[in-house]
SEFI-360591 format. One line per field, with one value per atom (N, C-alpha, C, O, CB): atom name; residue in three letters; residue number from 1; x, y, z. Coordinates in Angstrom, 1 decimal. Glycine has a CB too. Example, Ala and Ser with C-alpha at 12.3 -4.5 7.8 and 13.67 -1.06 7.14 Angstrom:
% residues 2
atom	c(N,CA,C,O,CB,N,CA,C,O,CB) .
rest	c(ALA,ALA,ALA,ALA,ALA,SER,SER,SER,SER,SER) .
nr	c(1,1,1,1,1,2,2,2,2,2) .
X	c(13.2,12.3,13.2,14.2,11.3,12.8,13.7,12.9,13.4,14.1) .
Y	c(-5.7,-4.5,-3.3,-3.3,-4.5,-2.2,-1.1,0.0,1.1,-0.6) .
Z	c(7.8,7.8,7.8,8.5,9.0,7.1,7.1,7.9,8.0,5.7) .
//
This chain:
% residues 109
atom	c(N,CA,C,O,CB,N,CA,C,O,CB,N,CA,C,O,CB,N,CA,C,O,CB,N,CA,C,O,CB,N,CA,C,O,CB,N,CA,C,O,CB,N,CA,C,O,CB,N,CA,C,O,CB,N,CA,C,O,CB,N,CA,C,O,CB,N,CA,C,O,CB,N,CA,C,O,CB,N,CA,C,O,CB,N,CA,C,O,CB,N,CA,C,O,CB,N,CA,C,O,CB,N,CA,C,O,CB,N,CA,C,O,CB,N,CA,C,O,CB,N,CA,C,O,CB,N,CA,C,O,CB,N,CA,C,O,CB,N,CA,C,O,CB,N,CA,C,O,CB,N,CA,C,O,CB,N,CA,C,O,CB,N,CA,C,O,CB,N,CA,C,O,CB,N,CA,C,O,CB,N,CA,C,O,CB,N,CA,C,O,CB,N,CA,C,O,CB,N,CA,C,O,CB,N,CA,C,O,CB,N,CA,C,O,CB,N,CA,C,O,CB,N,CA,C,O,CB,N,CA,C,O,CB,N,CA,C,O,CB,N,CA,C,O,CB,N,CA,C,O,CB,N,CA,C,O,CB,N,CA,C,O,CB,N,CA,C,O,CB,N,CA,C,O,CB,N,CA,C,O,CB,N,CA,C,O,CB,N,CA,C,O,CB,N,CA,C,O,CB,N,CA,C,O,CB,N,CA,C,O,CB,N,CA,C,O,CB,N,CA,C,O,CB,N,CA,C,O,CB,N,CA,C,O,CB,N,CA,C,O,CB,N,CA,C,O,CB,N,CA,C,O,CB,N,CA,C,O,CB,N,CA,C,O,CB,N,CA,C,O,CB,N,CA,C,O,CB,N,CA,C,O,CB,N,CA,C,O,CB,N,CA,C,O,CB,N,CA,C,O,CB,N,CA,C,O,CB,N,CA,C,O,CB,N,CA,C,O,CB,N,CA,C,O,CB,N,CA,C,O,CB,N,CA,C,O,CB,N,CA,C,O,CB,N,CA,C,O,CB,N,CA,C,O,CB,N,CA,C,O,CB,N,CA,C,O,CB,N,CA,C,O,CB,N,CA,C,O,CB,N,CA,C,O,CB,N,CA,C,O,CB,N,CA,C,O,CB,N,CA,C,O,CB,N,CA,C,O,CB,N,CA,C,O,CB,N,CA,C,O,CB,N,CA,C,O,CB,N,CA,C,O,CB,N,CA,C,O,CB,N,CA,C,O,CB,N,CA,C,O,CB,N,CA,C,O,CB,N,CA,C,O,CB,N,CA,C,O,CB,N,CA,C,O,CB,N,CA,C,O,CB,N,CA,C,O,CB,N,CA,C,O,CB,N,CA,C,O,CB,N,CA,C,O,CB,N,CA,C,O,CB,N,CA,C,O,CB,N,CA,C,O,CB,N,CA,C,O,CB,N,CA,C,O,CB,N,CA,C,O,CB,N,CA,C,O,CB,N,CA,C,O,CB) .
rest	c(MET,MET,MET,MET,MET,GLY,GLY,GLY,GLY,GLY,HIS,HIS,HIS,HIS,HIS,GLU,GLU,GLU,GLU,GLU,ALA,ALA,ALA,ALA,ALA,ARG,ARG,ARG,ARG,ARG,VAL,VAL,VAL,VAL,VAL,ALA,ALA,ALA,ALA,ALA,HIS,HIS,HIS,HIS,HIS,SER,SER,SER,SER,SER,GLY,GLY,GLY,GLY,GLY,ARG,ARG,ARG,ARG,ARG,ALA,ALA,ALA,ALA,ALA,ALA,ALA,ALA,ALA,ALA,LEU,LEU,LEU,LEU,LEU,ASP,ASP,ASP,ASP,ASP,ILE,ILE,ILE,ILE,ILE,ALA,ALA,ALA,ALA,ALA,SER,SER,SER,SER,SER,GLN,GLN,GLN,GLN,GLN,ALA,ALA,ALA,ALA,ALA,PRO,PRO,PRO,PRO,PRO,PRO,PRO,PRO,PRO,PRO,ASP,ASP,ASP,ASP,ASP,VAL,VAL,VAL,VAL,VAL,VAL,VAL,VAL,VAL,VAL,LEU,LEU,LEU,LEU,LEU,LEU,LEU,LEU,LEU,LEU,ASP,ASP,ASP,ASP,ASP,ILE,ILE,ILE,ILE,ILE,VAL,VAL,VAL,VAL,VAL,MET,MET,MET,MET,MET,PRO,PRO,PRO,PRO,PRO,GLY,GLY,GLY,GLY,GLY,MET,MET,MET,MET,MET,SER,SER,SER,SER,SER,GLY,GLY,GLY,GLY,GLY,PHE,PHE,PHE,PHE,PHE,GLU,GLU,GLU,GLU,GLU,VAL,VAL,VAL,VAL,VAL,ALA,ALA,ALA,ALA,ALA,ARG,ARG,ARG,ARG,ARG,GLN,GLN,GLN,GLN,GLN,ILE,ILE,ILE,ILE,ILE,ARG,ARG,ARG,ARG,ARG,LEU,LEU,LEU,LEU,LEU,GLN,GLN,GLN,GLN,GLN,HIS,HIS,HIS,HIS,HIS,GLY,GLY,GLY,GLY,GLY,PRO,PRO,PRO,PRO,PRO,ALA,ALA,ALA,ALA,ALA,VAL,VAL,VAL,VAL,VAL,LEU,LEU,LEU,LEU,LEU,LEU,LEU,LEU,LEU,LEU,VAL,VAL,VAL,VAL,VAL,ALA,ALA,ALA,ALA,ALA,ILE,ILE,ILE,ILE,ILE,THR,THR,THR,THR,THR,ALA,ALA,ALA,ALA,ALA,PHE,PHE,PHE,PHE,PHE,GLY,GLY,GLY,GLY,GLY,GLN,GLN,GLN,GLN,GLN,ALA,ALA,ALA,ALA,ALA,ALA,ALA,ALA,ALA,ALA,ASP,ASP,ASP,ASP,ASP,ARG,ARG,ARG,ARG,ARG,GLN,GLN,GLN,GLN,GLN,MET,MET,MET,MET,MET,SER,SER,SER,SER,SER,ARG,ARG,ARG,ARG,ARG,GLU,GLU,GLU,GLU,GLU,ALA,ALA,ALA,ALA,ALA,GLY,GLY,GLY,GLY,GLY,PHE,PHE,PHE,PHE,PHE,ASP,ASP,ASP,ASP,ASP,GLN,GLN,GLN,GLN,GLN,HIS,HIS,HIS,HIS,HIS,LEU,LEU,LEU,LEU,LEU,VAL,VAL,VAL,VAL,VAL,LYS,LYS,LYS,LYS,LYS,PRO,PRO,PRO,PRO,PRO,VAL,VAL,VAL,VAL,VAL,ASP,ASP,ASP,ASP,ASP,MET,MET,MET,MET,MET,GLU,GLU,GLU,GLU,GLU,HIS,HIS,HIS,HIS,HIS,LEU,LEU,LEU,LEU,LEU,LYS,LYS,LYS,LYS,LYS,LYS,LYS,LYS,LYS,LYS,LEU,LEU,LEU,LEU,LEU,LEU,LEU,LEU,LEU,LEU,GLU,GLU,GLU,GLU,GLU,SER,SER,SER,SER,SER,HIS,HIS,HIS,HIS,HIS,GLY,GLY,GLY,GLY,GLY,ARG,ARG,ARG,ARG,ARG,ALA,ALA,ALA,ALA,ALA,GLU,GLU,GLU,GLU,GLU,THR,THR,THR,THR,THR,ALA,ALA,ALA,ALA,ALA,ASP,ASP,ASP,ASP,ASP,ALA,ALA,ALA,ALA,ALA,PRO,PRO,PRO,PRO,PRO,GLN,GLN,GLN,GLN,GLN,ASP,ASP,ASP,ASP,ASP,PRO,PRO,PRO,PRO,PRO,SER,SER,SER,SER,SER,ALA,ALA,ALA,ALA,ALA,GLN,GLN,GLN,GLN,GLN) .
nr	c(1,1,1,1,1,2,2,2,2,2,3,3,3,3,3,4,4,4,4,4,5,5,5,5,5,6,6,6,6,6,7,7,7,7,7,8,8,8,8,8,9,9,9,9,9,10,10,10,10,10,11,11,11,11,11,12,12,12,12,12,13,13,13,13,13,14,14,14,14,14,15,15,15,15,15,16,16,16,16,16,17,17,17,17,17,18,18,18,18,18,19,19,19,19,19,20,20,20,20,20,21,21,21,21,21,22,22,22,22,22,23,23,23,23,23,24,24,24,24,24,25,25,25,25,25,26,26,26,26,26,27,27,27,27,27,28,28,28,28,28,29,29,29,29,29,30,30,30,30,30,31,31,31,31,31,32,32,32,32,32,33,33,33,33,33,34,34,34,34,34,35,35,35,35,35,36,36,36,36,36,37,37,37,37,37,38,38,38,38,38,39,39,39,39,39,40,40,40,40,40,41,41,41,41,41,42,42,42,42,42,43,43,43,43,43,44,44,44,44,44,45,45,45,45,45,46,46,46,46,46,47,47,47,47,47,48,48,48,48,48,49,49,49,49,49,50,50,50,50,50,51,51,51,51,51,52,52,52,52,52,53,53,53,53,53,54,54,54,54,54,55,55,55,55,55,56,56,56,56,56,57,57,57,57,57,58,58,58,58,58,59,59,59,59,59,60,60,60,60,60,61,61,61,61,61,62,62,62,62,62,63,63,63,63,63,64,64,64,64,64,65,65,65,65,65,66,66,66,66,66,67,67,67,67,67,68,68,68,68,68,69,69,69,69,69,70,70,70,70,70,71,71,71,71,71,72,72,72,72,72,73,73,73,73,73,74,74,74,74,74,75,75,75,75,75,76,76,76,76,76,77,77,77,77,77,78,78,78,78,78,79,79,79,79,79,80,80,80,80,80,81,81,81,81,81,82,82,82,82,82,83,83,83,83,83,84,84,84,84,84,85,85,85,85,85,86,86,86,86,86,87,87,87,87,87,88,88,88,88,88,89,89,89,89,89,90,90,90,90,90,91,91,91,91,91,92,92,92,92,92,93,93,93,93,93,94,94,94,94,94,95,95,95,95,95,96,96,96,96,96,97,97,97,97,97,98,98,98,98,98,99,99,99,99,99,100,100,100,100,100,101,101,101,101,101,102,102,102,102,102,103,103,103,103,103,104,104,104,104,104,105,105,105,105,105,106,106,106,106,106,107,107,107,107,107,108,108,108,108,108,109,109,109,109,109) .
X	c(-8.8,-7.7,-6.7,-5.6,-7.0,-7.0,-6.2,-5.2,-4.3,-5.4,-5.3,-4.4,-5.0,-6.2,-4.1,-4.1,-4.6,-4.8,-3.9,-3.6,-6.0,-6.3,-6.7,-7.3,-7.4,-6.4,-6.8,-7.5,-7.1,-5.6,-8.5,-9.3,-9.1,-9.3,-10.7,-8.9,-8.9,-9.9,-10.0,-7.4,-10.6,-11.5,-11.1,-11.9,-12.8,-9.8,-9.3,-7.8,-7.2,-9.6,-7.2,-5.7,-5.0,-4.0,-5.3,-5.4,-4.7,-4.8,-3.8,-5.3,-6.0,-6.1,-5.2,-4.7,-7.6,-5.1,-4.2,-2.8,-2.1,-4.3,-2.3,-0.9,-0.7,0.3,-0.6,-1.7,-1.6,-1.5,-0.7,-2.9,-2.3,-2.3,-0.9,-0.3,-3.4,-0.4,0.9,2.0,3.0,1.1,1.9,3.0,3.0,4.0,2.9,1.8,1.7,2.2,2.8,0.2,1.9,2.3,2.7,1.8,1.1,4.0,4.4,3.7,3.8,5.9,3.0,2.3,3.2,4.3,1.2,2.8,3.4,2.8,3.5,3.3,1.5,0.8,-0.2,-0.8,0.0,-0.4,-1.4,-2.3,-1.8,-0.8,-3.6,-4.6,-5.2,-5.8,-5.6,-5.0,-5.4,-6.2,-5.8,-4.1,-7.3,-8.1,-7.4,-6.6,-9.6,-7.7,-7.1,-7.8,-7.3,-7.0,-9.2,-10.0,-10.5,-11.3,-11.2,-10.0,-10.3,-10.5,-10.0,-9.2,-11.2,-11.4,-10.1,-9.3,-12.4,-9.9,-8.8,-7.4,-6.6,-8.6,-7.1,-5.8,-5.9,-6.6,-4.7,-5.3,-5.5,-4.6,-3.7,-5.0,-5.0,-4.2,-2.8,-1.9,-4.9,-2.6,-1.3,-0.4,0.7,-1.4,-0.9,-0.2,0.1,1.2,-0.9,-0.9,-0.7,0.4,1.3,-2.1,0.4,1.4,2.8,3.7,1.1,2.9,4.2,4.7,5.9,4.1,3.8,4.2,4.6,5.6,3.1,3.8,4.1,5.5,6.3,3.0,5.8,7.1,8.2,9.2,7.1,8.0,9.0,9.3,10.4,8.6,8.2,8.3,8.8,9.5,6.9,8.3,8.5,9.3,9.7,7.2,9.7,10.5,9.9,8.7,11.7,10.7,10.2,9.7,9.1,11.3,9.8,9.4,7.9,7.3,9.9,7.2,5.7,5.2,5.6,5.2,4.3,3.6,2.4,1.5,3.1,2.5,1.4,0.6,1.1,2.0,-0.7,-1.6,-2.7,-3.5,-2.2,-2.8,-3.9,-5.1,-5.0,-3.5,-6.2,-7.5,-8.4,-8.8,-8.1,-8.8,-9.5,-10.4,-10.3,-8.4,-11.3,-12.1,-11.4,-11.9,-13.4,-10.3,-9.6,-8.5,-7.6,-8.9,-8.7,-7.8,-7.1,-6.6,-8.6,-7.2,-6.5,-5.0,-4.5,-7.0,-4.3,-2.8,-2.2,-1.3,-2.2,-2.8,-2.3,-2.6,-1.7,-3.1,-3.7,-3.9,-2.9,-2.4,-5.3,-2.6,-1.6,-0.2,0.6,-1.5,0.1,1.4,1.5,2.5,1.6,0.4,0.4,0.6,1.2,-0.9,0.0,0.2,1.7,2.2,-0.7,2.3,3.7,4.5,5.4,4.2,4.3,5.0,4.8,5.7,4.6,3.7,3.4,4.0,4.1,1.9,4.5,5.2,4.4,4.8,5.5,3.2,2.5,3.2,3.8,1.0,3.1,3.6,2.7,3.0,4.0,1.4,0.3,-0.8,-1.0,-0.2,-1.6,-2.7,-3.9,-3.9,-2.4,-4.8,-6.0,-7.2,-7.5,-6.2,-8.0,-9.2,-10.4,-10.6,-9.4,-11.3,-12.5,-13.5,-13.5,-13.3,-14.2,-14.1,-12.9,-12.5,-15.4,-12.2,-11.0,-11.2,-12.1,-10.2,-10.4,-10.5,-9.8,-8.6,-9.7,-10.6,-10.0,-9.0,-8.1,-11.2,-9.0,-8.0,-6.7,-5.6,-8.4,-6.7,-5.5,-4.9,-3.7,-5.8,-5.8,-5.3,-4.7,-3.7,-6.5,-5.4,-4.8,-3.4,-2.5,-5.8,-3.2,-1.9,-0.9,0.3,-2.0,-1.3,-0.3,0.1,1.3,-1.0,-0.9,-0.6,0.3,1.3,-1.8,0.0,0.8,2.2,3.2,0.2,2.4,3.8,4.5,5.8,3.7,3.9,4.6,5.0,6.1,3.7,4.2,4.5,5.7,6.6,3.3,5.7,6.9,8.2,9.2,6.6,8.1,9.3,9.8,11.0,9.0,8.9,9.3,10.0,11.0,8.1,9.4,10.0,11.4,12.3,9.1,11.6,12.9,13.9,15.1,12.8,13.5,14.3,14.6,15.6,13.8,13.9,14.0,15.4,15.8,12.9,16.0,17.2,17.0,16.0,17.9,17.9,17.8,18.3,19.3,18.6,17.7,18.1,19.3,19.1,16.9,20.5,21.7,21.5,22.1,22.9,20.7,20.6,19.7,19.6,20.0,19.0,18.1,18.9,18.3,17.1,20.2,21.0,21.5,22.2,22.1) .
Y	c(-13.5,-14.0,-14.7,-15.1,-12.9,-14.8,-15.5,-14.6,-15.1,-16.5,-13.3,-12.4,-11.9,-11.9,-11.1,-11.6,-11.0,-9.5,-8.9,-11.3,-9.0,-7.6,-6.9,-7.5,-7.5,-5.7,-4.8,-3.6,-3.2,-4.3,-3.1,-1.9,-0.7,-0.8,-2.3,0.4,1.7,2.6,2.6,2.3,3.4,4.3,5.8,6.7,4.2,6.0,7.4,7.2,6.2,8.2,8.3,8.3,8.1,7.3,9.7,8.7,8.4,7.0,6.4,9.3,6.4,5.0,4.1,3.1,4.5,4.4,3.7,3.7,2.7,4.2,4.9,5.0,4.3,3.7,6.5,4.3,3.5,2.1,1.4,3.8,1.5,0.1,-0.2,-1.3,-0.3,0.6,0.4,0.4,-0.3,1.4,1.2,1.3,0.0,-0.3,2.6,-0.6,-1.8,-3.0,-3.9,-2.0,-3.1,-4.3,-3.8,-3.5,-5.3,-3.7,-3.2,-3.9,-5.2,-3.2,-3.2,-3.9,-4.3,-3.7,-3.0,-5.2,-5.6,-4.8,-4.3,-7.1,-4.6,-3.9,-2.9,-3.3,-4.9,-1.7,-0.8,-0.4,0.2,0.4,-0.6,-0.1,1.1,0.9,-1.3,2.2,3.5,4.4,4.7,4.2,4.8,5.8,7.2,7.4,5.9,8.1,9.4,10.3,11.1,10.0,10.2,11.1,10.4,9.4,11.6,10.8,10.2,11.2,12.4,9.2,10.9,11.9,12.2,11.3,11.4,13.5,13.9,14.1,14.9,13.0,13.2,13.3,12.6,11.6,12.5,13.3,12.7,11.4,11.2,13.8,10.6,9.5,9.8,9.0,8.7,11.0,11.4,11.5,11.1,12.7,12.2,12.4,11.0,10.8,13.3,10.2,8.8,8.1,7.5,8.0,8.1,7.5,8.0,7.2,7.6,9.3,9.9,9.4,9.0,11.4,9.3,8.9,7.4,7.0,9.1,6.6,5.2,5.0,4.1,4.4,5.7,5.6,6.0,5.3,6.5,7.0,7.5,6.4,6.1,8.8,5.8,4.8,3.4,2.7,4.6,3.0,1.6,1.4,0.3,0.9,2.5,2.5,1.9,1.8,1.6,1.5,1.1,-0.3,-0.7,1.3,-1.1,-2.5,-2.6,-3.6,-3.3,-1.6,-1.7,-1.3,-0.3,-0.7,-2.1,-1.8,-0.8,-1.3,-3.1,0.4,1.4,1.6,1.9,2.8,1.3,1.4,2.4,2.2,0.0,3.4,4.4,3.8,3.3,5.8,3.9,3.4,4.6,5.0,2.2,5.2,6.5,6.7,5.9,7.6,7.6,8.0,9.0,9.3,8.6,9.5,10.5,9.9,9.2,11.5,10.0,9.3,10.1,9.6,8.3,11.5,12.3,12.2,11.8,13.8,12.7,12.6,13.4,12.9,13.2,14.5,15.3,14.5,14.5,16.6,13.7,12.9,11.8,11.5,12.3,11.2,10.1,10.7,10.0,9.4,11.8,12.5,12.8,12.5,13.8,13.3,13.5,12.2,12.2,14.2,11.1,9.8,9.4,9.0,8.8,9.5,9.2,10.0,9.5,9.4,11.3,12.2,11.9,12.2,13.7,11.4,11.0,9.7,9.3,11.0,8.9,7.7,6.4,5.3,7.6,6.6,5.4,4.7,5.3,5.8,3.4,2.6,2.4,2.3,1.2,2.3,2.1,3.1,3.5,0.7,3.4,4.3,3.6,3.6,5.8,3.1,2.4,3.2,3.8,1.0,3.3,4.1,3.2,2.1,4.9,3.6,2.9,2.9,3.9,3.5,1.8,0.6,-0.2,-0.2,-0.3,-0.8,-1.5,-2.8,-3.6,-1.7,-3.1,-4.4,-5.4,-5.3,-4.3,-6.3,-7.2,-8.2,-8.5,-8.1,-8.5,-9.4,-8.6,-9.2,-9.8,-7.3,-6.5,-6.4,-6.5,-5.1,-6.1,-6.0,-7.4,-7.4,-5.7,-8.5,-9.8,-10.0,-10.5,-10.9,-9.6,-9.7,-8.9,-9.3,-9.4,-7.6,-6.8,-7.4,-7.5,-5.4,-8.0,-8.6,-9.9,-10.1,-9.0,-10.6,-11.8,-11.4,-12.1,-12.6,-10.4,-10.1,-9.5,-9.7,-9.0,-8.7,-8.2,-9.3,-9.3,-7.2,-10.3,-11.5,-12.2,-12.7,-12.4,-12.4,-13.1,-12.3,-12.8,-13.3,-11.0,-10.1,-10.2,-10.3,-8.6,-10.3,-10.4,-11.7,-11.8,-10.2,-12.8,-14.1,-14.2,-14.8,-15.2,-13.5,-13.5,-12.7,-13.0,-12.9,-11.7,-10.9,-11.4,-11.0,-9.5,-12.4,-13.0,-13.7,-14.3,-14.0,-13.6,-14.3,-15.8,-16.4,-14.0,-16.5,-18.0,-18.7,-18.2,-18.4,-19.8,-20.6,-21.5,-22.4,-21.5,-21.3,-22.0,-23.5,-24.3,-21.5,-23.9,-25.4,-26.1,-27.3,-25.5,-25.3,-25.9,-26.4,-27.0,-24.9,-26.1,-26.5,-27.9,-28.4,-25.6) .
Z	c(-0.6,-1.3,-0.4,-0.8,-2.0,0.9,1.8,2.6,3.3,1.1,2.4,3.1,4.4,4.6,2.2,5.4,6.6,6.4,5.8,7.8,6.8,6.5,7.8,8.7,5.4,7.8,8.9,8.2,7.2,9.9,8.9,8.3,9.2,10.5,8.1,8.6,9.3,8.6,7.4,9.4,9.4,8.9,8.9,8.6,9.7,9.2,9.2,8.9,9.1,10.5,8.6,8.3,9.6,9.6,7.8,10.7,12.0,12.4,12.8,13.1,12.2,12.6,11.7,12.2,12.4,10.4,9.5,10.0,10.0,8.1,10.4,10.9,12.2,12.4,11.1,13.1,14.3,14.0,14.6,15.2,13.1,12.8,12.2,12.5,11.8,11.3,10.6,11.6,11.5,9.5,12.7,13.7,14.6,15.1,14.5,14.8,15.6,14.9,15.5,16.1,13.6,12.8,11.4,10.6,12.8,11.1,9.8,8.7,8.6,9.7,7.8,6.7,5.5,5.4,6.2,4.8,3.5,2.4,1.5,3.2,2.5,1.4,2.1,3.1,0.5,1.6,2.1,0.9,-0.1,2.8,1.0,0.0,0.7,1.8,-0.4,0.1,0.8,-0.1,-1.2,1.2,0.4,-0.2,-0.1,0.8,0.4,-1.0,-0.9,0.0,0.7,-2.3,-0.1,0.7,1.9,1.9,-0.1,3.1,4.4,5.4,5.3,4.8,6.5,7.6,8.3,8.6,8.6,8.5,9.3,8.7,9.1,10.4,7.7,7.1,5.7,5.5,8.0,4.7,3.3,3.2,3.9,2.3,2.2,1.9,1.5,1.7,0.8,0.9,0.5,1.7,1.7,-0.3,2.7,4.0,4.7,5.2,4.9,4.7,5.3,4.5,5.1,5.3,3.2,2.4,2.7,2.9,0.9,2.8,3.1,4.5,4.6,3.2,5.5,6.8,6.8,7.5,7.8,6.1,6.0,5.4,5.8,5.3,4.3,3.6,4.6,4.6,2.4,5.4,6.3,7.4,7.8,7.0,7.9,8.9,8.5,9.2,9.6,7.3,6.9,5.6,5.2,6.7,4.9,3.8,2.5,2.4,4.1,1.5,0.2,0.1,-0.9,-0.8,1.2,1.1,1.1,0.6,2.3,1.6,1.7,0.3,-0.3,2.8,-0.2,-1.5,-1.1,-0.5,-2.2,-1.6,-1.3,-2.6,-3.6,-0.9,-2.4,-3.5,-3.2,-2.3,-3.8,-4.0,-3.9,-4.6,-5.7,-4.6,-3.9,-4.5,-4.4,-3.3,-3.8,-5.5,-5.5,-6.7,-7.7,-5.5,-6.6,-7.7,-8.6,-9.7,-7.2,-8.2,-9.0,-9.9,-9.4,-8.0,-11.2,-12.1,-13.2,-14.1,-12.8,-13.0,-14.0,-13.8,-12.8,-13.8,-14.8,-14.8,-13.6,-13.0,-16.1,-13.3,-12.1,-10.8,-9.9,-12.0,-10.7,-9.5,-9.4,-8.3,-9.6,-10.5,-10.5,-10.2,-9.5,-11.9,-10.6,-10.3,-8.8,-8.2,-11.1,-8.2,-6.8,-6.0,-5.0,-6.4,-6.5,-5.8,-5.9,-4.8,-6.5,-7.0,-7.1,-6.2,-5.5,-8.6,-6.1,-5.3,-3.8,-3.0,-5.5,-3.4,-2.0,-1.7,-0.5,-1.8,-2.7,-2.4,-2.7,-2.5,-1.0,-3.4,-3.8,-4.9,-5.8,-4.3,-4.9,-6.0,-7.1,-8.3,-5.4,-6.8,-7.8,-7.5,-6.4,-7.8,-8.6,-8.5,-9.2,-10.4,-9.1,-8.4,-9.0,-8.9,-7.8,-8.4,-9.9,-10.0,-9.7,-10.3,-11.3,-8.8,-8.5,-9.7,-10.5,-7.3,-9.9,-9.2,-9.6,-10.8,-9.5,-8.7,-8.9,-9.6,-9.2,-7.6,-10.6,-11.3,-10.3,-10.1,-12.7,-9.8,-8.8,-9.3,-8.6,-8.2,-10.6,-11.2,-11.2,-10.9,-12.6,-11.5,-11.6,-10.1,-9.9,-12.1,-9.2,-7.8,-7.3,-6.7,-6.8,-7.7,-7.3,-7.9,-7.2,-7.8,-9.1,-9.8,-9.1,-8.9,-11.3,-8.7,-7.9,-6.6,-6.3,-7.6,-5.9,-4.6,-4.8,-4.1,-3.9,-5.8,-6.1,-6.5,-6.0,-7.3,-7.4,-7.8,-6.6,-6.5,-8.9,-5.7,-4.6,-3.7,-3.1,-3.8,-3.5,-2.7,-3.2,-2.5,-2.6,-4.6,-5.2,-5.0,-4.7,-6.7,-5.1,-4.9,-3.5,-3.3,-5.3,-2.5,-1.1,-0.9,-0.2,-0.2,-1.5,-1.3,-1.9,-1.4,-2.0,-3.1,-3.7,-2.9,-2.9,-5.1,-2.2,-1.4,0.0,0.7,-1.2,0.4,1.8,1.9,0.9,2.1,3.1,3.3,3.2,3.6,4.7,2.5,2.3,3.6,4.2,1.1,3.9,5.1,4.6,3.8,5.6,5.1,4.7,4.9,4.2,5.4,5.9,6.2,5.2,5.2,7.6,4.4,3.4,2.2,1.3,2.9,2.1,0.9,1.1,0.2,0.7) .
//
């Protein structure tokens, strides 16, 4: 879709990548080696605040699973297999929101 992406195969690796280059969007599985996606989401929220779009991508889709995602700081909870059109719309809407929040260049007026 034209986005720059980085891949991590563990929670610790995801946090290391996020600390090196603050992400705009994080697509995060819940079940990962070493650290749950819930804990990774909490840490990313602490480090980078609400500007990062956190999306849980998981096989767990019950109401309790969605509640745990919200409590961990996820913005969205998508159940596998992910509908790619829905994901594309999420990414597009987040990009539009970032553009609207960006400081305007006064010389452009």
